[in-house]
Backbone as XML, in Angstrom:
<?xml version="1.0"?>
<chain id="A" units="angstrom">
  <residue number="1" name="MET">
    <atom name="N" x="-44.972" y="14.730" z="-26.830"/>
    <atom name="CA" x="-44.130" y="13.740" z="-26.200"/>
    <atom name="C" x="-44.741" y="13.393" z="-24.840"/>
  </residue>
  <residue number="2" name="GLU">
    <atom name="N" x="-44.814" y="12.146" z="-24.577"/>
    <atom name="CA" x="-45.444" y="11.666" z="-23.347"/>
    <atom name="C" x="-44.374" y="11.426" z="-22.287"/>
  </residue>
  <residue number="3" name="MET">
    <atom name="N" x="-44.625" y="11.904" z="-21.088"/>
    <atom name="CA" x="-43.686" y="11.730" z="-19.988"/>
    <atom name="C" x="-44.016" y="10.458" z="-19.219"/>
  </residue>
  <residue number="4" name="HIS">
    <atom name="N" x="-43.012" y="9.702" z="-18.925"/>
    <atom name="CA" x="-43.194" y="8.482" z="-18.165"/>
    <atom name="C" x="-42.414" y="8.595" z="-16.865"/>
  </residue>
  <residue number="5" name="SER">
    <atom name="N" x="-42.953" y="7.986" z="-15.867"/>
    <atom name="CA" x="-42.205" y="7.912" z="-14.610"/>
    <atom name="C" x="-41.134" y="6.841" z="-14.748"/>
  </residue>
  <residue number="6" name="ARG">
    <atom name="N" x="-40.215" y="6.831" z="-13.837"/>
    <atom name="CA" x="-39.159" y="5.828" z="-13.860"/>
    <atom name="C" x="-39.750" y="4.424" z="-13.768"/>
  </residue>
  <residue number="7" name="GLN">
    <atom name="N" x="-40.758" y="4.277" z="-12.929"/>
    <atom name="CA" x="-41.390" y="2.971" z="-12.743"/>
    <atom name="C" x="-41.999" y="2.474" z="-14.060"/>
  </residue>
  <residue number="8" name="THR">
    <atom name="N" x="-42.705" y="3.336" z="-14.781"/>
    <atom name="CA" x="-43.328" y="2.884" z="-16.032"/>
    <atom name="C" x="-42.277" y="2.597" z="-17.095"/>
  </residue>
  <residue number="9" name="LEU">
    <atom name="N" x="-41.185" y="3.348" z="-17.125"/>
    <atom name="CA" x="-40.110" y="3.054" z="-18.073"/>
    <atom name="C" x="-39.519" y="1.676" z="-17.805"/>
  </residue>
  <residue number="10" name="TYR">
    <atom name="N" x="-39.306" y="1.363" z="-16.533"/>
    <atom name="CA" x="-38.790" y="0.048" z="-16.199"/>
    <atom name="C" x="-39.764" y="-1.037" z="-16.619"/>
  </residue>
  <residue number="11" name="GLU">
    <atom name="N" x="-41.054" y="-0.814" z="-16.436"/>
    <atom name="CA" x="-42.059" y="-1.809" z="-16.816"/>
    <atom name="C" x="-42.128" y="-1.965" z="-18.327"/>
  </residue>
  <residue number="12" name="VAL">
    <atom name="N" x="-42.065" y="-0.849" z="-19.079"/>
    <atom name="CA" x="-42.141" y="-0.878" z="-20.539"/>
    <atom name="C" x="-40.949" y="-1.628" z="-21.119"/>
  </residue>
  <residue number="13" name="HIS">
    <atom name="N" x="-39.775" y="-1.389" z="-20.579"/>
    <atom name="CA" x="-38.560" y="-1.998" z="-21.125"/>
    <atom name="C" x="-38.162" y="-3.298" z="-20.434"/>
  </residue>
  <residue number="14" name="GLY">
    <atom name="N" x="-38.959" y="-3.720" z="-19.503"/>
    <atom name="CA" x="-38.716" y="-4.997" z="-18.848"/>
    <atom name="C" x="-37.552" y="-4.988" z="-17.871"/>
  </residue>
  <residue number="15" name="LEU">
    <atom name="N" x="-37.246" y="-3.855" z="-17.306"/>
    <atom name="CA" x="-36.162" y="-3.760" z="-16.331"/>
    <atom name="C" x="-36.715" y="-3.965" z="-14.935"/>
  </residue>
  <residue number="16" name="SER">
    <atom name="N" x="-35.893" y="-4.475" z="-14.069"/>
    <atom name="CA" x="-36.313" y="-4.729" z="-12.693"/>
    <atom name="C" x="-35.537" y="-3.829" z="-11.745"/>
  </residue>
  <residue number="17" name="THR">
    <atom name="N" x="-36.257" y="-3.127" z="-10.888"/>
    <atom name="CA" x="-35.578" y="-2.271" z="-9.907"/>
    <atom name="C" x="-35.037" y="-3.093" z="-8.750"/>
  </residue>
  <residue number="18" name="GLY">
    <atom name="N" x="-35.661" y="-4.207" z="-8.465"/>
    <atom name="CA" x="-35.226" y="-5.057" z="-7.352"/>
    <atom name="C" x="-33.825" y="-5.598" z="-7.557"/>
  </residue>
  <residue number="19" name="ARG">
    <atom name="N" x="-33.519" y="-5.985" z="-8.787"/>
    <atom name="CA" x="-32.205" y="-6.537" z="-9.079"/>
    <atom name="C" x="-31.115" y="-5.484" z="-8.913"/>
  </residue>
  <residue number="20" name="ARG">
    <atom name="N" x="-31.421" y="-4.266" z="-9.330"/>
    <atom name="CA" x="-30.462" y="-3.176" z="-9.166"/>
    <atom name="C" x="-30.196" y="-2.896" z="-7.704"/>
  </residue>
  <residue number="21" name="ARG">
    <atom name="N" x="-31.249" y="-2.876" z="-6.917"/>
    <atom name="CA" x="-31.099" y="-2.597" z="-5.489"/>
    <atom name="C" x="-30.294" y="-3.689" z="-4.806"/>
  </residue>
  <residue number="22" name="ARG">
    <atom name="N" x="-30.579" y="-4.929" z="-5.164"/>
    <atom name="CA" x="-29.824" y="-6.039" z="-4.557"/>
    <atom name="C" x="-28.353" y="-5.935" z="-4.913"/>
  </residue>
  <residue number="23" name="ARG">
    <atom name="N" x="-28.073" y="-5.595" z="-6.153"/>
    <atom name="CA" x="-26.686" y="-5.493" z="-6.586"/>
    <atom name="C" x="-25.970" y="-4.350" z="-5.861"/>
  </residue>
  <residue number="24" name="SER">
    <atom name="N" x="-26.623" y="-3.204" z="-5.729"/>
    <atom name="CA" x="-25.985" y="-2.077" z="-5.043"/>
    <atom name="C" x="-25.790" y="-2.384" z="-3.564"/>
  </residue>
  <residue number="25" name="ARG">
    <atom name="N" x="-26.705" y="-3.121" z="-2.966"/>
    <atom name="CA" x="-26.530" y="-3.528" z="-1.566"/>
    <atom name="C" x="-25.339" y="-4.469" z="-1.419"/>
  </residue>
  <residue number="26" name="LEU">
    <atom name="N" x="-25.215" y="-5.384" z="-2.381"/>
    <atom name="CA" x="-24.092" y="-6.325" z="-2.347"/>
    <atom name="C" x="-22.764" y="-5.575" z="-2.475"/>
  </residue>
  <residue number="27" name="VAL">
    <atom name="N" x="-22.716" y="-4.641" z="-3.401"/>
    <atom name="CA" x="-21.494" y="-3.855" z="-3.594"/>
    <atom name="C" x="-21.184" y="-3.065" z="-2.324"/>
  </residue>
  <residue number="28" name="ALA">
    <atom name="N" x="-22.215" y="-2.479" z="-1.718"/>
    <atom name="CA" x="-22.013" y="-1.709" z="-0.483"/>
    <atom name="C" x="-21.499" y="-2.614" z="0.629"/>
  </residue>
  <residue number="29" name="ARG">
    <atom name="N" x="-22.054" y="-3.809" z="0.758"/>
    <atom name="CA" x="-21.587" y="-4.743" z="1.793"/>
    <atom name="C" x="-20.137" y="-5.136" z="1.570"/>
  </residue>
  <residue number="30" name="LEU">
    <atom name="N" x="-19.780" y="-5.423" z="0.322"/>
    <atom name="CA" x="-18.396" y="-5.797" z="0.020"/>
    <atom name="C" x="-17.440" y="-4.643" z="0.313"/>
  </residue>
  <residue number="31" name="LEU">
    <atom name="N" x="-17.862" y="-3.444" z="-0.042"/>
    <atom name="CA" x="-17.027" y="-2.272" z="0.223"/>
    <atom name="C" x="-16.838" y="-2.065" z="1.715"/>
  </residue>
  <residue number="32" name="ILE">
    <atom name="N" x="-17.902" y="-2.172" z="2.464"/>
    <atom name="CA" x="-17.815" y="-2.019" z="3.922"/>
    <atom name="C" x="-16.932" y="-3.109" z="4.519"/>
  </residue>
  <residue number="33" name="ALA">
    <atom name="N" x="-17.070" y="-4.342" z="4.030"/>
    <atom name="CA" x="-16.247" y="-5.441" z="4.542"/>
    <atom name="C" x="-14.766" y="-5.182" z="4.279"/>
  </residue>
  <residue number="34" name="ARG">
    <atom name="N" x="-14.450" y="-4.658" z="3.100"/>
    <atom name="CA" x="-13.040" y="-4.369" z="2.797"/>
    <atom name="C" x="-12.502" y="-3.231" z="3.647"/>
  </residue>
  <residue number="35" name="ILE">
    <atom name="N" x="-13.327" y="-2.222" z="3.872"/>
    <atom name="CA" x="-12.901" y="-1.091" z="4.708"/>
    <atom name="C" x="-12.655" y="-1.567" z="6.135"/>
  </residue>
  <residue number="36" name="VAL">
    <atom name="N" x="-13.564" y="-2.381" z="6.658"/>
    <atom name="CA" x="-13.399" y="-2.911" z="8.016"/>
    <atom name="C" x="-12.148" y="-3.785" z="8.092"/>
  </residue>
  <residue number="37" name="GLY">
    <atom name="N" x="-11.920" y="-4.611" z="7.076"/>
    <atom name="CA" x="-10.722" y="-5.441" z="7.046"/>
    <atom name="C" x="-9.447" y="-4.610" z="7.034"/>
  </residue>
  <residue number="38" name="PHE">
    <atom name="N" x="-9.443" y="-3.549" z="6.245"/>
    <atom name="CA" x="-8.279" y="-2.670" z="6.184"/>
    <atom name="C" x="-8.034" y="-1.988" z="7.524"/>
  </residue>
  <residue number="39" name="LEU">
    <atom name="N" x="-9.101" y="-1.464" z="8.128"/>
    <atom name="CA" x="-8.952" y="-0.793" z="9.422"/>
    <atom name="C" x="-8.496" y="-1.760" z="10.507"/>
  </residue>
  <residue number="40" name="THR">
    <atom name="N" x="-8.974" y="-2.994" z="10.450"/>
    <atom name="CA" x="-8.534" y="-4.010" z="11.407"/>
    <atom name="C" x="-7.037" y="-4.281" z="11.254"/>
  </residue>
  <residue number="41" name="LYS">
    <atom name="N" x="-6.593" y="-4.374" z="10.004"/>
    <atom name="CA" x="-5.175" y="-4.617" z="9.740"/>
    <atom name="C" x="-4.319" y="-3.454" z="10.235"/>
  </residue>
  <residue number="42" name="VAL">
    <atom name="N" x="-4.782" y="-2.237" z="10.011"/>
    <atom name="CA" x="-4.055" y="-1.054" z="10.482"/>
    <atom name="C" x="-3.982" y="-1.053" z="12.003"/>
  </residue>
  <residue number="43" name="MET">
    <atom name="N" x="-5.098" y="-1.386" z="12.652"/>
    <atom name="CA" x="-5.130" y="-1.408" z="14.116"/>
    <atom name="C" x="-4.160" y="-2.459" z="14.668"/>
  </residue>
  <residue number="44" name="ARG">
    <atom name="N" x="-4.128" y="-3.632" z="14.064"/>
    <atom name="CA" x="-3.197" y="-4.679" z="14.517"/>
    <atom name="C" x="-1.751" y="-4.264" z="14.321"/>
  </residue>
  <residue number="45" name="THR">
    <atom name="N" x="-1.473" y="-3.596" z="13.216"/>
    <atom name="CA" x="-0.113" y="-3.125" z="12.950"/>
    <atom name="C" x="0.318" y="-2.101" z="13.989"/>
  </residue>
  <residue number="46" name="ILE">
    <atom name="N" x="-0.575" y="-1.184" z="14.320"/>
    <atom name="CA" x="-0.264" y="-0.175" z="15.337"/>
    <atom name="C" x="-0.056" y="-0.832" z="16.696"/>
  </residue>
  <residue number="47" name="GLU">
    <atom name="N" x="-0.914" y="-1.785" z="17.057"/>
    <atom name="CA" x="-0.767" y="-2.483" z="18.334"/>
    <atom name="C" x="0.562" y="-3.241" z="18.395"/>
  </residue>
  <residue number="48" name="ALA">
    <atom name="N" x="0.944" y="-3.878" z="17.291"/>
    <atom name="CA" x="2.213" y="-4.610" z="17.258"/>
    <atom name="C" x="3.395" y="-3.654" z="17.408"/>
  </residue>
  <residue number="49" name="GLU">
    <atom name="N" x="3.324" y="-2.516" z="16.742"/>
    <atom name="CA" x="4.397" y="-1.527" z="16.851"/>
    <atom name="C" x="4.525" y="-1.015" z="18.281"/>
  </residue>
  <residue number="50" name="LEU">
    <atom name="N" x="3.403" y="-0.734" z="18.910"/>
    <atom name="CA" x="3.442" y="-0.262" z="20.300"/>
    <atom name="C" x="4.000" y="-1.334" z="21.234"/>
  </residue>
  <residue number="51" name="ALA">
    <atom name="N" x="3.648" y="-2.594" z="20.989"/>
    <atom name="CA" x="4.178" y="-3.680" z="21.811"/>
    <atom name="C" x="5.694" y="-3.793" z="21.648"/>
  </residue>
  <residue number="52" name="ILE">
    <atom name="N" x="6.173" y="-3.641" z="20.427"/>
    <atom name="CA" x="7.618" y="-3.695" z="20.181"/>
    <atom name="C" x="8.317" y="-2.547" z="20.896"/>
  </residue>
  <residue number="53" name="ARG">
    <atom name="N" x="7.736" y="-1.372" z="20.822"/>
    <atom name="CA" x="8.358" y="-0.219" z="21.479"/>
    <atom name="C" x="8.410" y="-0.399" z="22.994"/>
  </residue>
  <residue number="54" name="ARG">
    <atom name="N" x="7.348" y="-0.981" z="23.573"/>
    <atom name="CA" x="7.364" y="-1.239" z="25.022"/>
    <atom name="C" x="8.439" y="-2.258" z="25.374"/>
  </residue>
  <residue number="55" name="ALA">
    <atom name="N" x="8.554" y="-3.300" z="24.555"/>
    <atom name="CA" x="9.558" y="-4.329" z="24.819"/>
    <atom name="C" x="10.973" y="-3.769" z="24.667"/>
  </residue>
  <residue number="56" name="VAL">
    <atom name="N" x="11.182" y="-2.925" z="23.656"/>
    <atom name="CA" x="12.500" y="-2.309" z="23.465"/>
    <atom name="C" x="12.851" y="-1.456" z="24.678"/>
  </residue>
  <residue number="57" name="THR">
    <atom name="N" x="11.887" y="-0.691" z="25.152"/>
    <atom name="CA" x="12.125" y="0.153" z="26.328"/>
    <atom name="C" x="12.466" y="-0.692" z="27.551"/>
  </residue>
  <residue number="58" name="GLU">
    <atom name="N" x="11.707" y="-1.762" z="27.739"/>
    <atom name="CA" x="11.936" y="-2.633" z="28.900"/>
    <atom name="C" x="13.310" y="-3.298" z="28.832"/>
  </residue>
  <residue number="59" name="LEU">
    <atom name="N" x="13.673" y="-3.806" z="27.661"/>
    <atom name="CA" x="14.979" y="-4.463" z="27.528"/>
    <atom name="C" x="16.123" y="-3.446" z="27.604"/>
  </residue>
  <residue number="60" name="ALA">
    <atom name="N" x="15.916" y="-2.242" z="27.105"/>
    <atom name="CA" x="16.970" y="-1.229" z="27.141"/>
    <atom name="C" x="17.261" y="-0.786" z="28.572"/>
  </residue>
  <residue number="61" name="GLU">
    <atom name="N" x="16.301" y="-0.952" z="29.465"/>
    <atom name="CA" x="16.515" y="-0.588" z="30.870"/>
    <atom name="C" x="17.359" y="-1.617" z="31.618"/>
  </residue>
  <residue number="62" name="MET">
    <atom name="N" x="17.515" y="-2.804" z="31.058"/>
    <atom name="CA" x="18.328" y="-3.845" z="31.699"/>
    <atom name="C" x="19.808" y="-3.529" z="31.517"/>
  </residue>
  <residue number="63" name="ASP">
    <atom name="N" x="20.616" y="-4.008" z="32.451"/>
    <atom name="CA" x="22.053" y="-3.806" z="32.292"/>
    <atom name="C" x="22.623" y="-4.883" z="31.370"/>
  </residue>
  <residue number="64" name="ASP">
    <atom name="N" x="23.878" y="-4.712" z="30.972"/>
    <atom name="CA" x="24.492" y="-5.610" z="29.992"/>
    <atom name="C" x="24.576" y="-7.050" z="30.485"/>
  </residue>
  <residue number="65" name="HIS">
    <atom name="N" x="24.777" y="-7.256" z="31.782"/>
    <atom name="CA" x="24.861" y="-8.617" z="32.325"/>
    <atom name="C" x="23.517" y="-9.331" z="32.201"/>
  </residue>
  <residue number="66" name="MET">
    <atom name="N" x="22.444" y="-8.632" z="32.497"/>
    <atom name="CA" x="21.115" y="-9.244" z="32.376"/>
    <atom name="C" x="20.810" y="-9.567" z="30.914"/>
  </residue>
  <residue number="67" name="LEU">
    <atom name="N" x="21.171" y="-8.679" z="30.018"/>
    <atom name="CA" x="20.945" y="-8.936" z="28.592"/>
    <atom name="C" x="21.760" y="-10.137" z="28.122"/>
  </residue>
  <residue number="68" name="ARG">
    <atom name="N" x="23.003" y="-10.234" z="28.602"/>
    <atom name="CA" x="23.843" y="-11.364" z="28.222"/>
    <atom name="C" x="23.245" y="-12.672" z="28.730"/>
  </residue>
  <residue number="69" name="ASP">
    <atom name="N" x="22.645" y="-12.636" z="29.917"/>
    <atom name="CA" x="22.017" y="-13.838" z="30.465"/>
    <atom name="C" x="20.877" y="-14.350" z="29.590"/>
  </residue>
  <residue number="70" name="ILE">
    <atom name="N" x="20.183" y="-13.450" z="28.928"/>
    <atom name="CA" x="19.093" y="-13.904" z="28.050"/>
    <atom name="C" x="19.544" y="-14.015" z="26.598"/>
  </residue>
  <residue number="71" name="GLY">
    <atom name="N" x="20.837" y="-13.849" z="26.366"/>
    <atom name="CA" x="21.392" y="-14.089" z="25.039"/>
    <atom name="C" x="21.276" y="-12.920" z="24.075"/>
  </residue>
  <residue number="72" name="LEU">
    <atom name="N" x="21.271" y="-11.716" z="24.587"/>
    <atom name="CA" x="21.159" y="-10.523" z="23.741"/>
    <atom name="C" x="22.301" y="-9.562" z="23.996"/>
  </residue>
  <residue number="73" name="ARG">
    <atom name="N" x="22.620" y="-8.817" z="22.979"/>
    <atom name="CA" x="23.503" y="-7.673" z="23.139"/>
    <atom name="C" x="22.647" y="-6.429" z="22.987"/>
  </residue>
  <residue number="74" name="ARG">
    <atom name="N" x="23.084" y="-5.353" z="23.558"/>
    <atom name="CA" x="22.299" y="-4.119" z="23.520"/>
    <atom name="C" x="22.000" y="-3.686" z="22.080"/>
  </residue>
  <residue number="75" name="THR">
    <atom name="N" x="22.939" y="-3.893" z="21.188"/>
    <atom name="CA" x="22.744" y="-3.480" z="19.795"/>
    <atom name="C" x="21.759" y="-4.363" z="19.046"/>
  </residue>
  <residue number="76" name="GLU">
    <atom name="N" x="21.435" y="-5.537" z="19.578"/>
    <atom name="CA" x="20.537" y="-6.480" z="18.898"/>
    <atom name="C" x="19.079" y="-6.352" z="19.319"/>
  </residue>
  <residue number="77" name="ILE">
    <atom name="N" x="18.797" y="-5.593" z="20.340"/>
    <atom name="CA" x="17.459" y="-5.590" z="20.943"/>
    <atom name="C" x="16.377" y="-5.320" z="19.903"/>
  </residue>
  <residue number="78" name="GLU">
    <atom name="N" x="16.441" y="-4.187" z="19.261"/>
    <atom name="CA" x="15.367" y="-3.816" z="18.332"/>
    <atom name="C" x="15.320" y="-4.739" z="17.119"/>
  </residue>
  <residue number="79" name="ASP">
    <atom name="N" x="16.478" y="-5.118" z="16.600"/>
    <atom name="CA" x="16.501" y="-6.010" z="15.438"/>
    <atom name="C" x="15.826" y="-7.343" z="15.745"/>
  </residue>
  <residue number="80" name="ARG">
    <atom name="N" x="16.119" y="-7.916" z="16.897"/>
    <atom name="CA" x="15.539" y="-9.210" z="17.254"/>
    <atom name="C" x="14.021" y="-9.121" z="17.428"/>
  </residue>
  <residue number="81" name="LEU">
    <atom name="N" x="13.557" y="-8.050" z="18.057"/>
    <atom name="CA" x="12.116" y="-7.886" z="18.252"/>
    <atom name="C" x="11.398" y="-7.667" z="16.926"/>
  </residue>
  <residue number="82" name="ARG">
    <atom name="N" x="11.972" y="-6.873" z="16.068"/>
    <atom name="CA" x="11.341" y="-6.637" z="14.757"/>
    <atom name="C" x="11.423" y="-7.876" z="13.881"/>
  </residue>
  <residue number="83" name="GLN">
    <atom name="N" x="12.479" y="-8.631" z="13.993"/>
    <atom name="CA" x="12.606" y="-9.884" z="13.245"/>
    <atom name="C" x="11.500" y="-10.847" z="13.677"/>
  </residue>
  <residue number="84" name="GLN">
    <atom name="N" x="11.241" y="-10.898" z="14.960"/>
    <atom name="CA" x="10.191" y="-11.775" z="15.471"/>
    <atom name="C" x="8.840" y="-11.353" z="14.924"/>
  </residue>
  <residue number="85" name="ARG">
    <atom name="N" x="8.590" y="-10.051" z="14.825"/>
    <atom name="CA" x="7.310" y="-9.569" z="14.293"/>
    <atom name="C" x="7.161" y="-9.988" z="12.834"/>
  </residue>
  <residue number="86" name="ALA">
    <atom name="N" x="8.238" y="-9.954" z="12.074"/>
    <atom name="CA" x="8.180" y="-10.345" z="10.673"/>
    <atom name="C" x="7.904" y="-11.832" z="10.528"/>
  </residue>
  <residue number="87" name="ASN">
    <atom name="N" x="8.315" y="-12.627" z="11.516"/>
    <atom name="CA" x="8.146" y="-14.067" z="11.449"/>
    <atom name="C" x="6.920" y="-14.568" z="12.199"/>
  </residue>
  <residue number="88" name="VAL">
    <atom name="N" x="6.034" y="-13.678" z="12.626"/>
    <atom name="CA" x="4.862" y="-14.095" z="13.397"/>
    <atom name="C" x="4.047" y="-15.085" z="12.581"/>
  </residue>
  <residue number="89" name="GLY">
    <atom name="N" x="3.723" y="-16.179" z="13.204"/>
    <atom name="CA" x="2.930" y="-17.195" z="12.542"/>
    <atom name="C" x="3.746" y="-18.179" z="11.738"/>
  </residue>
  <residue number="90" name="THR">
    <atom name="N" x="5.023" y="-17.897" z="11.499"/>
    <atom name="CA" x="5.842" y="-18.812" z="10.719"/>
    <atom name="C" x="6.778" y="-19.623" z="11.593"/>
  </residue>
  <residue number="91" name="ASP">
    <atom name="N" x="7.019" y="-19.140" z="12.794"/>
    <atom name="CA" x="7.974" y="-19.806" z="13.662"/>
    <atom name="C" x="7.554" y="-19.554" z="15.096"/>
  </residue>
  <residue number="92" name="ASP">
    <atom name="N" x="7.474" y="-20.605" z="15.883"/>
    <atom name="CA" x="7.073" y="-20.403" z="17.266"/>
    <atom name="C" x="8.261" y="-20.357" z="18.213"/>
  </residue>
  <residue number="93" name="ALA">
    <atom name="N" x="9.427" y="-20.032" z="17.685"/>
    <atom name="CA" x="10.619" y="-19.897" z="18.524"/>
    <atom name="C" x="10.499" y="-18.653" z="19.386"/>
  </residue>
  <residue number="94" name="SER">
    <atom name="N" x="11.193" y="-18.677" z="20.470"/>
    <atom name="CA" x="11.168" y="-17.542" z="21.395"/>
    <atom name="C" x="11.788" y="-16.313" z="20.753"/>
  </residue>
  <residue number="95" name="ILE">
    <atom name="N" x="11.326" y="-15.156" z="21.174"/>
    <atom name="CA" x="11.884" y="-13.898" z="20.683"/>
    <atom name="C" x="13.360" y="-13.821" z="21.015"/>
  </residue>
  <residue number="96" name="LEU">
    <atom name="N" x="13.709" y="-14.337" z="22.154"/>
    <atom name="CA" x="15.081" y="-14.218" z="22.616"/>
    <atom name="C" x="15.887" y="-15.485" z="22.361"/>
  </residue>
  <residue number="97" name="SER">
    <atom name="N" x="15.433" y="-16.290" z="21.417"/>
    <atom name="CA" x="16.183" y="-17.510" z="21.128"/>
    <atom name="C" x="17.532" y="-17.140" z="20.539"/>
  </residue>
  <residue number="98" name="ASN">
    <atom name="N" x="18.459" y="-18.039" z="20.622"/>
    <atom name="CA" x="19.823" y="-17.768" z="20.204"/>
    <atom name="C" x="20.090" y="-18.228" z="18.774"/>
  </residue>
  <residue number="99" name="THR">
    <atom name="N" x="19.043" y="-18.458" z="17.971"/>
    <atom name="CA" x="19.236" y="-18.970" z="16.617"/>
    <atom name="C" x="19.945" y="-17.971" z="15.721"/>
  </residue>
  <residue number="100" name="ALA">
    <atom name="N" x="19.623" y="-16.700" z="15.822"/>
    <atom name="CA" x="20.273" y="-15.695" z="14.975"/>
    <atom name="C" x="21.729" y="-15.506" z="15.375"/>
  </residue>
  <residue number="101" name="ALA">
    <atom name="N" x="22.050" y="-15.661" z="16.633"/>
    <atom name="CA" x="23.423" y="-15.468" z="17.093"/>
    <atom name="C" x="24.348" y="-16.522" z="16.518"/>
  </residue>
  <residue number="102" name="HIS">
    <atom name="N" x="23.865" y="-17.747" z="16.307"/>
    <atom name="CA" x="24.716" y="-18.800" z="15.785"/>
    <atom name="C" x="24.994" y="-18.619" z="14.298"/>
  </residue>
  <residue number="103" name="SER">
    <atom name="N" x="24.123" y="-17.932" z="13.591"/>
    <atom name="CA" x="24.304" y="-17.785" z="12.162"/>
    <atom name="C" x="25.189" y="-16.596" z="11.816"/>
  </residue>
  <residue number="104" name="ARG">
    <atom name="N" x="25.497" y="-15.747" z="12.773"/>
    <atom name="CA" x="26.317" y="-14.575" z="12.504"/>
    <atom name="C" x="27.754" y="-14.834" z="12.942"/>
  </residue>
  <residue number="105" name="PRO">
    <atom name="N" x="28.719" y="-14.550" z="12.073"/>
    <atom name="CA" x="30.121" y="-14.842" z="12.400"/>
    <atom name="C" x="30.697" y="-13.951" z="13.488"/>
  </residue>
  <residue number="106" name="ASP">
    <atom name="N" x="30.136" y="-12.758" z="13.728"/>
    <atom name="CA" x="30.728" y="-11.860" z="14.711"/>
    <atom name="C" x="30.319" y="-12.184" z="16.144"/>
  </residue>
  <residue number="107" name="CYS">
    <atom name="N" x="29.432" y="-13.164" z="16.330"/>
    <atom name="CA" x="28.981" y="-13.536" z="17.674"/>
    <atom name="C" x="29.915" y="-14.566" z="18.269"/>
  </residue>
  <residue number="108" name="GLU">
    <atom name="N" x="29.943" y="-14.582" z="19.567"/>
    <atom name="CA" x="30.833" y="-15.521" z="20.262"/>
    <atom name="C" x="30.261" y="-16.903" z="20.289"/>
  </residue>
</chain>
């Protein structure tokens, strides 16, 4: 039995090593791009969560009169901020807009 190197086997059977390498490089690039995209999304989510927590802390430090002046109740602070995060890019209304207050029957 005669032993052939990988190179001679590819030549005998008409296979190309260049095409395989290009394909594996393409797959590696796509995989890396998806991993980077996922990590970017995770980083943005964490940054948004931290921003919400800072805003909640800042608004919670205000007294009830100041909150009423900007159209918020203490119990609405976190809900309104998280609602705004869910609507990012779909609505350019202010975080503290009074649109949600008008749609709820328990508001004045």
